[in-house]
C-alpha positions, 0 to 999 in steps of 0.5 A: 093504409094505416100507419102502425105505432111501431112506425113512429118510432123515429119521429118519436126518437127524432122528437125526444131527441130535439127536446134534450138538445133544447133543454141543454141550450136553454140551460146554458143560456139562463146560467151562461156558464162556459164550464158546461161545455165537455172538458175537450172543447173548453181546452180548445176554446179560449174565449176573451169573454165566457159568458158571452160566449156560452150565451152565443153558443146556447142559441146555436145549440138551440138553433141546430136542435131545430134539425131533429125536430124538423126531421121528426114531423117529417117522418110522420109523413114519409121516412126517405123524407124525413132524413133528406130533411135531417142531413140538410137541415144540419148542414144549412143551421151548422153553417148558420151557427158558424155565422152567428159565432163569427165574431164572439172570440 
């Protein structure tokens, strides 16, 4: 059975979402601008070295952007598997991100 274009909607949206996350991470990595974070996040975290914090956070954001990208690729094959990949990879990548951010403060 051939898939209709509407059935690729999830994969297209997740791909766009992953691209937007990676774009934000790339701009943050290039500028190392701590002020790119939302105001609420800046109020709760006061790093000693804001440039190093922004650079590391950009790595973590880029890493977490892999989750919707992997889910989009899996969604081309099977929608249920795409949701499992999204949740599982998001949990694993956020955990890995906490390990990366551990000593930056």
